[in-house]
N, C-alpha and C positions, 0 to 999 in steps of 0.2 A: 503494499499500499504505500504510495505517495504520502511522505510525511508532512507535506504541505496542504494535503486534504484535509477538511474539518473533521475531528474526532469526537467521541463522546467518552469522558476520562472518570473513572471510577476509582475511588479509594475505599477498601473495605478493611474493616477491623473485627478481629474474632474476641471471643470470651476467655476469661482467665484470672479474674479479680485482681489482686494487687500486681499480677504478672503483666497487666496494661502498663506499667512502668517500662517494661521492654518495648513496647509499641511506641510508646510515647517518645523514647529515646531514638528508636529508629526514625520516626517521623522528623524529629528535629534535625537528625543529619540529612536527611533527603532535602529539608527546608533550606539548611545551609549550603547545599550545593544548588537547589534551584528556589528561589526566594518566592516563584510563582506558584510553586506546586500547589498550595492550599488556595490561592485565587482563582486557579484555573481547573480545579476538580469541579466537574458538573455533579457528580453523584458521590454520597458518603452512603456506606452501608455499616451496619454495626450490630453485634450480638452482644448481650451481657457486658462485661467491661466494654467491649467494642462499642456497644450502644451508648454507654457514659462518655466515652471518647468522643463519638460522632456528636451527641448532645452539646459537649463542651465545644466543639467547633463549630457548630451551628450558632452558638451565642456568640462566637467571635473570639474565642480563648485561642492562644498560640500553643505551638509544642513545648514552648518552656513553661507555660501556664500549666499543663498537663504534667510535665514532670514535679512541677512543684506540688501539685494537687497529691500525687501518688508518694513524694518523699518528705512533705512538710509535716512534722509533729501534730499540727493541728487539723490536716486532712484525711486521707485514707488510714494513714496509721493510726490516728488518734479513734476513728471509725471501727477498725479491725480489731484494735486492742482491747476494745469494751465489748468482749464477748460473752455471750451466755452461754454455758457448757451443757446445759440441760438437752438432751435428745429429744424431749416431748415438746419443746419450744422452738421457735426460730433463734438462731445464733446473734442475730442483730435485729433492728427495728426498722421494717420496711417504711413506715413513717418518715424516719430521718432522710432516706433516699429520695422519697417523694419530694419532701420540704426543700432538700438541696436542689433538687432538679427545677423546682418552683422559683429559686431565687433566680435562675438563668432565664427562664421562659415564661413566668407567670402563668398565664391562661392559654397562651399562644399555641394554636392547635398545628398538627403536622402540616395542614395544607398551607400555612403560612411560613413553613420554613424557607429560608433565603435561597435554597438549591435543591435539587433533586435529593431525595433521601430515603433510605429503607432501614427500618428495625424490625427485627424479627423477635416474636414471643410465641406463647402457646397458651390457649385457654382450657382449663381443666374441665370445662362443661358445669352441669350441676342440676338441679331439680328448679323448674320453674312452675308457677301455680297459675293455671287458668282461671277464667272468671267464675266457672263452676266450682271451683276449688280443688279440680283434679290435678294431681301432680303430673307433669310431664318432663322427662328428661332433655337436657341441652346436651348434645354430644361434643365431647372434646375437640379443638379443631386448632391446627396452627394458625397463626395471625401474622399478617404484615401490615406495619403503619408505615404508609407511603404516600407520597402525594402525587404518584404516578399511575395510579388507578382513580377510576371516577366516571368513565363514560358509560352512555348506555350500554354499548357493546360488551364494556367489562361486566355489568350487572346481569347481562344475558348469560354470559359465560360464568359467572358465579365466583367472580374475582373482586374481592371486596380490599380496600387499600385502608379503611379505617381513618381517613384523612382528617375527621373532624375530632379525633382524640388529642386533648393536649400532649405537647412535646414533652413534659415532665411525666406525664401517665406512660406514654409508649417507652421512654427510655427506662423508668423504673421497671416495667413490666417486662422489658428484655432482660433487665438484671436480677429478677426476682428468683434466683436460685433455691429449689426447695431445701428445706434444712439450713441454709443459711439465711434467708429471708422469707417472710411470710409473702401470701400472693397478693397482686393487686387486682382487684376486681375479679378475682378468679384466674389472672394471667400469672404465667410462671416463665421461668428463663427460656431465652430464645434457642438454648441448646437443644430444646426439645423439638424445635424447628429444624435447625441445625447450626451447629456451633460456629460455621463460617456462612456467611449470607452472599458470599461471592457469586455463586451461579444464579442465586434469586435475583440478585441484582442486574445480571447481565441478562436474564429474562425478561425482567421489567424494561430494560432499555429497547430490547428487540420489540416488545409489546407496544412500546411508544412511537414505533417507526424508525429505529436506529438501525442501519443494517450492521448485522454482525461483524463483517470487516472493518467496520469504523468504530468499533469498541475498542477502548484500552483500558486495563485494570492492573491494580497492585492490592496485593492483600498483605496485610502487616499482621503476624502471628504474635502469640504471647509465650513462644517457647515449646518446641517439641520435645516431648518427654514419651518416649515408647513405651508401650505396656504389652504385658505377655503373661500366659499361663503357663506354668513350667510343667505342669502335673499333665499325664496322658489323658486326655479328656474322654476317650472312648468309651467308657463304661460310667461316665458321670450321668447322675439323675437330676432332678429338679433341685435338690437340697444343694449339690454341690456347684450347680450353677449359679444358684442365689449367694451361697455364702462362702465358696471356694473350698479347698481342703487342707488348708494350713500349710500348704508347701511354701518353706522359706525362700525359695527361688523364685516365687511369684514376683510379677511386678505391675499388681493392680491395687493402688492405693483405695482407701475409701473415697467414693466420689462425693457423696455428700457430706457436709459439714456435720459435725457431731454424729456421724455414723460409725459404730463401733467396730465393725469391719468391711473388708472389702466385698464387693458384689460383681464377679466378671461380667455377668450378664449386663448390668447396668452400664459398668465401663465401657463393654462392647457397642451397646447401643448409643450411648452420648458421646464418647470420644473416638470411638472406631472408625466413623465414617468422616470425621471432621478434618483430623490433623493431616490426612494424606489423599483421602478420595476427592473431596472438593477442588483442591488445588489441581489434582490430575485432570477432572473434569473441564476446570476453568482452563487449563493448558491445551485440552482437546478442542475447546470450543475458539481459543482466542490465539492460539500459537505463541509466537514472538511478541504478541502485544499483551501478553500476561507476565508477571513477575510474583513470586510469592516469596515472601521475606519472613522466615521463621526458623532462627537458629537452635540448634538441638541443645538443651539444658542438660548439664552433667548428672543431676538428680532430681527427684520430685521436689516441687516447691507448692506448697500448699497456697491455695488462693487467698488466705489471710494471712500469710506468714509475713511479720513486718520486722524480723530480727536483723540487725544491721549486714550480717552477712549475705542474707537473701536479698536486701537492696542493693547490696554492692554487686552481687553476681547477677541481678538483672540488667542493671546499668552498664556493667562490663561487657555481657553478650550483646546487648542492644549497640555499644560501641564498637566492638570487635567484629560482629556479622559483615560479611561482604554485601555492599549495597551497589556494586557497580552495574548490574544489569537494570536494576531499578532506574539508577541516574540516569543511564543511557536512554532508557524508556521516556523517561521525563523529559529528558534534552530533545529526543526526536518528535515525541508527539504534544506535549503539554502546553506547546506554543500557540497551538491552533486548535480551537475547541467549537465545538457546535452541539445543540441538543434540542429536545422538544420542549423542553421547560427553561423558564428563565435561569440565567447562569447566575452565579454567588453576587450577592450585592450585601453592602454592610448590615450588620445584624440588627434587627428591629428593637425600638424600645421594649422594655419587658412589660406587657399589659399586667395591670393589678389583678390580685384574686378578688374579684367581685363577691357580693352577698351570696350569689348562685354559682360559684366556681366550682368546677368539676375536680379541679385539682384540691382544693380547701377541702371538699368534701371527703375525697379520698385520703387526705392526710387525718382528718378527724375520725374518719371510720377506722383506719388502721390504728391510732393511737387508742381509740375506745376498744376495739378487740383484743390488744395488748393489755389494756388494764384489766378487762373482764377476766382475760384468761390468768391474770396473776391473782386477782382477788376474788373472783367468783366462779362457782361452778359453769360451765358451758351450757348455752340454751339447748332445750330440747331438738334433737335431730333424730332422722330416720336411724333406728338401732340405738338411741341414746335417750328415751324418754319422749318422743315424740308420738302421738296418737294418729290414727287414720280412719275413716270410712273405708271399707273395702269393697267397691262397687262392680257387680257384675256387667260385662260388657253388653251382652245381649238384652238382657232386662232392665238394666240400670238399677236394680234393687240391690242393697247391701246385705253383707254379712251380718246375722243377727242371733244371740243366743235366746233361744226360744223361751218366752215367759219371763225373761229377766232372772232366772233360775241360775243359784250358784251350786245347785246340786250335781254330784259327778253324775256323768252319762247323759246330761241335757244337750239335746240335738242342736246342730247350727243349723241354721235355716236362710233363705233369702226373704228380705222384708223390705217393705218401703223405708226409705231413708225418715227418719223421725224429724218433725219439724225443731227449728231453734229453740223453742221455750219448752220443749219436752225433758221435763228432769230425769227421763227413766232412758236417756239415750246411751248412757255407760255401756249397755250390752252390746251395742255397735260400734264402740270405739276400740281398736286394736292398735297394740305396740309391739314392734320388735324388740324382743329381750335376747341380746346375745347369747349363744350357749357356749358355755365355759369349755374349753378344748376342741372345740368343733367350728374353726374360724370358716366363715362363710356360712353358716346354719344358724338359724333364729328359731325361738319359740315366739307364737302368736298368743298374746294374753290381753284381755280386755281392762277397761278403765273400772270394772265392777270391782268392789272389795272383796275379790277372790284371787287366790294363785292359780286357779285352774287354767289350762292351757288349750288349745286349739289341737286335737288329737285324730288322727286317721284311725277309723274304728277297725277294729280285728274280727270283723264278722265274716263268714264264709261267703264268697261271692266276688265277682269282679268289681263291684263297685260298693265299697263300704262307706258308710255314713260318718260324717265329721261329727262328732260330738267334745264336751269338754271333760277333761280328767286333770286330776294333781299330776304333777310331774312325777316321773320315775323312771330308774335305769332300765326297767324291763320295756317301758314303751317308747325310749328315747328316741328311737329311729323314727317311730309314728308321729311323734311330736316336734319334729325339727322341719324347717321351713326354708326355702330360699326362691329367689326371684328368676325367671328367665325372660328376657326381653321379647317381646313379639315383633312383626315386621310393620306394624302400627305402632311408632313409639309412643309411650303412655299407658301402654296396656301390656300386662305381664301375665304368663302363666306361672303361678305359685305351686312349686316343686317341693314333694315330702321327700324326706331321705329314705323312707320305706317304699317297696314295691309291691304294688297288688297281682303282678305278672311276673314270673320268675324268666329272667333273661336267659336268651338261648345262644348268648354271646359271653366268651372270656373277658373279652375287652369292656371295663365298666364304663367307658365312655360311650360305647354302643347301647347301653341300657336305656330302654324307652321310660323316661320318667313318670310317675305318678303325680299328676296335678289335681287340683281343686277344678270341680266342674259342678254344674247345677242338675238335677234330676228331678223328674216329677214323680212322686210317690202316692200319687191320689190324695193328696191334702191340696187345702186352699192354698198352698204355698210350696214353692221349690224347696228342696234340701241340698246341703252340699254334700258331695260325695268325692271320692278319689277315684279317678280313671285315667289309664294310661294316654299319655299325652298324643293328641292328634293333631299335628299341624295344620292340618286343612280346616280345622274347628275352631277357629279363632274366637268367633262370637262366644259359642257356649262353654269356653275353657279359659278366657282372658277376664282378666281384674283390673281396674284402676283404683288408685288412691287419693281419697279427696282429704284435703287438709281442715282440720278445725279451726275455729276462730280463736281467738286468745280468752273471750270471756268464757269459752266452753271449756277449754283447756284447763284454766284456773278452777272452774267448777267440779272438774273431775274427782271424784273420791279418792282415787289411788294417787294423783297428783297431788290434791292437799296432804296426803299421808308423806 
């Protein structure tokens, strides 16, 4: 390609916590060689600490400012040194990260960024409540925060840039590594998208009409630290892949902060593709118009390591790594730029956090959640104290203990959902109670002042009726339940651990599960029974979960206890 022809220039930054100091040091060296490198970079892409670097550059910060951020006793070092070491709490407060980003950008959205930008994250999904109170899952998904999507064709193709998201929220979301930080509105670290956003940035440029042959990119890493499993994994089962086998020659350090032991499969998923694969793919796409600068480090440097030796090592490797190819690339192409979006302009004034600020609300929510977690028991959630109506998809009736009886053996039937002012509704309110020693299985217990739980009957026949029984070891399998999502999201099959039909397969995963269904027993109501799952009978066998209002929850006899 003629170096005098206009090009689209990309700088991409990857994740690595404090190791972003290495990236900043390399960037400073590039800027010393070519002081126009940042001015003539049309697109910045970042993930995790790379997203923070990108955010700082969007706000007009210099490479020297970035080095100060990572080395100053009042900057990242102070932040990382204030660590909570409890594995059941975030190591650091996410509210502080959002607040620091708000100081740079206020409420400014990604759409107002002074150049093309990409920040990557991952939303874990969750449960949403429809107007009728029914709980509907929101599936998890990758997130791009970019000002390079937003056309009608993008929407038709299912591409969302989330450009109205404040830059402060987007950058904090990309850096919210589980274990290290709490999530931001359900968003976690961009490593779950990909640790290296370069290929995604190239795709966005092409999507915006830039010919592939006119794209030039440089990726600046945070240090290559090769991993490996030293053991022979041929006979490994799930346990070893999750926890390793203690081989002293393994090199898979714990990936999540406060993680007690390494998890080979987690390391493989999150770092196995990023360190080498993304640069290789970018090189395949761009050829000699792409350079990856990522020096190999001599040992593992944790993302929050602030000791003087680690800081010196990162700066030394940043200063010693060969940058000749990148310098030559900048010299050849960065003098002539073009792009579908406005090139860099001076950073805008930081808009204040107004009374309806999304950033201020996110900070307040994060701080309130942290305070609540420290001082109060968590609010009820599914599996931890929340009650539901269990609604049959076909009839829209709910599971009901007949006659509000607490007597053992009382049948479970389908009945109309009782009105809000009915004080006898406790027999229609169900709670998931985790079964000790049985992860993934729950008892179903009502809000009635009774310890009876939903039990699959042991009567002879292919459709035993469900009733209420006291917990017992003998009945344990018939009293444990789990959910299987159906094709229609928001409706579930409710699976029993026991089986009404013996399996012909030796493979336990080929067993046809027993699920709750509705049957007509000649009564004025339908009864709940156990039947082998029939995937084609979604309506008769699937159930939805309706949330209770707060007043009703507080009025529950078992909740008061």
